[in-house]
C-alpha positions, 0 to 999 in steps of 0.5 A, a space after each residue: 500500500 502507498 501512503 502520502 503525507 503532506 503538510 499543506 502550509 496553511 492550505 497553500 498547497 491544497 491544489 496539488 493534492 489531487 495530482 499528487 495522489 493520482 501520480 503516485 497511485 496513493 491508497 491513503 493521503 494524510 494531510 496536515 495544516 488543511 482547512 476542512 471547509 476547503 477540502 473536496 469530498 472526493 479526489 478521483 478514486 479517493 474519498 474524504 474519510 474525516 477532517 478536523 473542524 476546530 483547527 486552524 491547522 487542521 488534519 484530514 485523510 483520504 482513502 482509495 475506496 477500491 482498496 479500503 472500507 472505513 470502519 471508524 475515524 476520530 480526531 484526538 486532542 493531545 497535550 498542548 504546548 504553550 504555543 497552542 494555549 496562547 495562539 490556539 492553532 490546533 485543538 486536535 493533533 491526531 486523526 486516526 482511522 480504522 480501515 478494512 483492507 479489501 485486498 488482504 481482508 485485514 484491519 489496520 489503523 492509519 493516522 495523520 499526526 502533527 506535533 507541537 511546533 519548534 517552540 516546544 521541547 522535544 520532551 513534549 513532542 515525545 509525550 504527544 507521540 506516545 499519547 497518540 500511539 496510545 489512542 491508536 491502540 484503543 482505536 484498533 487494539 492489537 492491529 497493525 498501525 501506521 502514523 505519518 505526518 509532521 513530527 517537528 522533530 529535526 534533531 536528537 532522533 536517536 532517543 526517539 528511535 530508541 523509545 519507539 523500539 522499546 515500545 514495539 514501534 519502528 521509526 522510518 525516515 525518508 531518503 531526503 530531507 523534508 524541510 529546507 526553508 530555514 537553514 538552522 531547521 533543515 532536516 527530516 520533519 515528516 516521517 512515519 511510526 509503524 507497528 505490524 508493518 514492513 516499511 519498504 521505503 519512505 521517499 521524499 517527493 518533489 517540492 510544491 507550494 508548501 515549505 514541507 516536502 511530501 513523503 510517500 510511504 510504501 508498506 505491507 502487512 507483515 506475514 504474521 498479521 495476515 489473519 482475515 477479519 470479518 468484513 
C-alpha cells in the first residue's frame, strides 16, 4: 500500500493534492495544516474519510475506496504546548482511522499526526507521540498501525528511535530531507511510526507550494498479521 503525507502550509498547497495522489497511485493521503471547509469530498478514486473542524491547522485523510472500507475515524486532542494555549492553532493533533483492507481482508489503523511546533521541547513532542500511539491502540487494539505526518522533530532522533523500539514501534525516515526553508531547521520533519508493518521505503517527493516536502510511504502487512477479519 502507498501512503502520502503532506503538510499543506496553511492550505497553500491544497491544489496539488489531487495530482499528487493520482501520480503516485496513493491508497491513503494524510494531510496536515488543511482547512476542512476547503477540502473536496472526493479526489478521483479517493474519498474524504474525516477532517478536523476546530483547527486552524487542521488534519484530514483520504482513502482509495477500491482498496479500503472505513470502519471508524476520530480526531484526538493531545497535550498542548504553550504555543497552542496562547495562539490556539490546533485543538486536535491526531486523526486516526480504522480501515478494512479489501485486498488482504485485514484491519489496520492509519493516522495523520502533527506535533507541537519548534517552540516546544522535544520532551513534549515525545509525550504527544506516545499519547497518540496510545489512542491508536484503543482505536484498533492489537492491529497493525501506521502514523505519518509532521513530527517537528529535526534533531536528537536517536532517543526517539530508541523509545519507539522499546515500545514495539519502528521509526522510518525518508531518503531526503523534508524541510529546507530555514537553514538552522533543515532536516527530516515528516516521517512515519509503524507497528505490524514492513516499511519498504519512505521517499521524499518533489517540492510544491508548501515549505514541507511530501513523503510517500510504501508498506505491507507483515506475514504474521495476515489473519482475515470479518468484513
